[in-house]
N, C-alpha and C positions, 0 to 999 in steps of 0.2 A: 306489470312488469316488477318481478322481485328487485331487491335492492342489488343482489350479486350481477343480474343481468344488466342493471341499470349502471353499474360503475363499468362492467365490462364493456357497455356498448359505447360509454362516454370515452373511455380510453382509446378503443379501436377506432372510433368515429375520428376523435381528434387528431389521431395519427394520419389517418385518412386524409382529413381536412389539410392538414399541413401538406400531405404530398400534392393533394390536389391543388392548393394553392401554388406552390412551387411550379408544376406543369403548365396552370394557367399563365406564368409569367414568362415562361419558355414559350408557349405558343403566342403570347402576345408580341413578344420579341419579332417573333416571324409574320407576324401581320395576322394571324389566324384567330376570329372571332370564335367563342364556344358556349353553346347552350347548355346548361348543365339541366340533367333529367331525372325525374324520380326522387331516390332519398338523397341526392347529391343537392339536388334544387329545395326538396321540402324541410329537410331536417333542421336548418334554422331559421329558414324561413316562415314557412306556414306551421311547423310544430314548435318553433320557437326555443327550442334546446335539442341540440344533436344527439343528446343521450336518450330520446325517447323515440328514436328513428332509427331502426337497426339497418345494415347496408352489408351486403356480400362484396359488392363492387362498385366503383366510381362510372356512373353513365354520362357521357358527353356527347352533344350533338354539334358536328360541324358541317361546313360545305362540302359537298362531293370533290370539288375541286381542290381542295385543301388536305382531302386523306392522305395523299403520297407524303405531303410538307410534316401532317402532324405524327405518321408513322416513323419519319426520320428523326422527329424529336423524340420521339418513344424510345426510338432504339439507342439514342444517344445518352438517354437519362437512365439506361440499364434494364429496360422493357424488352421482353421478347414475346412473339405471337405464341397463343397456345395452341394453334393448328398449321397444318399445311393445306393450301389453296389447291384445289384440282388443277388449276392453271393461273400462271400469274396474271393478275386481275380479276379473277373470277369472283370474289368476295364483292368488291366495288362493283361490278356487274350483275352480279345475281342475288346478293346478301344485303342486308344494311345495316351491319355492325359487325366487327371484329374485337375479338378480345385479348388484350397484352396482358403480360404477368411480370411484376418485378419481385425477386425474392428477398426476403430479409427475415428480421426478428418477428414481423408482422407483415405477411405478404401482402402486397397491393395489386388488385385486378383493376384494370381501367378496360372499359368497352366503349369503343369509339362507333358513333352512329353516324350517318349522312343520310338515314331515312330513318321513319318512327316504328315501322311493323316490317317484318320479316317476309312478308308474302312479295313474291314479284309483282302481283296483282297491284298492291298499294305501292310500292316502289314507283309504278307508272301513274297510277290514278292519283296520288296523292300531291298536290302541288305545295312545295317547301316554303315558297316565298310568304304566303301568309302567316306560316308559323315563326319565320325572322322577322317580318316587319311588325308583327304584336308582341314580339319578346320584350322583356323589361331589364334593364341593369339591376346588378346586386354585386355586393362585395363579398368576396371569400378570402378572408384573412386581409392581405397585402395586395390581392391580386383583383381585379375585375372580371365579371361573367355575366352573362345572360341566363334568365329562365323564362320558361313560357309564358304568357300573358294568362290571365286566367281563363278564358273562355277556351285558348287552346290547351291548357292544361286538364280542363274536363274531358275534352274530346280525346285526348292522347291517353290520359290514364284509364278511361273507361273502354277504351279500343284496345289498350296494350292486356288488361286484363282479362278480355273475352278472348281476342286473336292468338293471342301469346298463352295463355293459361286457362282457357274454357270456364272463365268466372270463377276458379277455384283460388283460394289466396286472402286471407282476412288482411293481411298486411297492405295488399294493393286496394282493396276495397275500403280499409281505413283511409288510405289516402285521400282518396276521393271525396269521401265524406269529410275530412280537414279542410281540403281544397274549398270545396262549397261554404263551408262555415267560415273560413277565415276571409274568404274573398266575396261574404255578403254584400249585396249594393254594387259590387264592380264586375259582377258578371252579365255579359251582355247575350241573355238567353236567348233574345232572337237571332244573334249571331251565332251562337252554338246549334241551335236548330238548323238553321241554313247551312251551316260548314257540313254538318253531320249529314244532311240531303245530298249536297253536292259532292263529298268526298266518298260517299258510300259507308258512313259510318253510322246509319240509322241504328240497326239492329244492337250494337253492343252498347250504344247509349239507353236504348229501351232497357235492356236487360239490368244496367248497374243502377239508374237511377230510379225505376220502380222498385228495385229491391230496396235500396237505401230509405225511399220515402216510406216504403211499407212494413220494412224489418227494424231499421234505424231510428226512423221518425226525424230525417234529414229536411229540414225547412226548404222548400222551392217555391218561388214566389208566383203568386197569382195560379194561372191554369197553364203554367208551365208544360206539367206533367200530361195534361189533356192534347196539348198542343204536340207533344213528342208522340203520344199514341194515335196521334193523326197521321204522322208520317208514314210513307209505306216505302220500304225499301225497295231497289231495283232489281230485277231479276239477276243482274250480275253480281250484286251482294249476297244475295239470297244465296246464289251458288256459292261463292266464296265463303261465307260465314259458315255453311253446312260442312264444306270439306275442311275449314280450318278448325272447327270446334268438334268435330268426329271425336269418338272416344277413341277410335283405333286407326292409328296412321301410320300404316306399316312403310317402309320405306319406298316401295313401288309406287305405293298410292301418293308420298308426299310427291315423288318426282312425276307424276303424271299430272297432279293439282299444279305444282309450280310450272310446269310445260305449257298446259292449258291457260295458265292465267297471262303468259306473256303476249304482248300484240305482235301479231307480224309472225309471218314463218322463216325468215332469216334469224331471227333472234331465238325462236325456239328450236332451230337447226343448230345454232351456237351453242345452247343451252344443254342440249341432248349430246353433241360431242362432247361438251367440257365433262358431264357427269358419266358418260358411258366410256370413253377413254383419258382418265384422268392422267396427269404426269407419272412417270416413274416415282419421283419424291415421295407425290401423294400415296401410290400405293404401297411403297414400302414404309411409310409412316401409319397407312391406316391398317395393314393386315401384317403387319411386322414380317416381312419378307425376308427370308433368313439369308439370300444369296440373291444380287441382281440378276444374275440369269435365269431365274425363275418368275420375274416379274411378267414376260407375257402369259404365263399359265394363268396368274392370277385374275386376268381381264375377264375369260370365261366364268371364273370363279364366282367375280363380283356380279356378273349378269345371271348367273344361277341362284345366287342369294336373294337378288330383286325380284325374278321371277317366282321363287318359292315364296317369298313374301306376300307377294300379291294374288297367289293360288290359294294361301293359307288364310 
């Protein structure tokens, strides 16, 4: 990192962490616990210097039942949602996060998570209790927060890199390496492997750790890598991993993947209805419809676009 980028990152992150400290105090006043994720969790703890870890936004994990309270706090603090939901409550039902923006000399973006991965499969497969139970307290300025425990950090960062970014992105790969080195002796690798198997995260873990050991010479104790490669991904994980890491994912394909990932026909029908017949407000925002009377015409247009992407 050049000196210019270093000082620019230092200033931006300093302002972001001041805002984060303010928001954490407001959330605590409402009785909301928050786990910091990715850069917000790593910059001052693992990296030891906020100027060394660039951040585009602040990622915060909260409990699903606290989401309405958190969004109310954000709205009262000058933030606004960056998009319109297809229907009220659709984001909490079928997504894992929402992005809110606060304008200013330096714009602040906060991404509120209630699950760790944006696939509906993992929103139902992944039990969040373990991530909360193993989280560790940290100080953020004059506020308190939590960060994921070492084993949970490794799982989350490896899976985030592959399931969200198809293994591309040196910053996120570097995060995993830094976590492993920083928490040497504290990572329960038996726990990591067991949770990866139980949570269908075997393939991301195999991909990332193999690369870090082979290309980056990141140290793993004993025969951890051998034990990892002895694990076998479940058929369900194999299917979801193939879907989520495909190079070409048109809109229609993403719709069918998410639909197939949901457990039970009732949830699938609700998901299909939500996406095939979104609210008029969503339609006007999504397609820039010039007049409200034209909204009904745009539903067939939406279906046509989806069908065309599937056929192409």
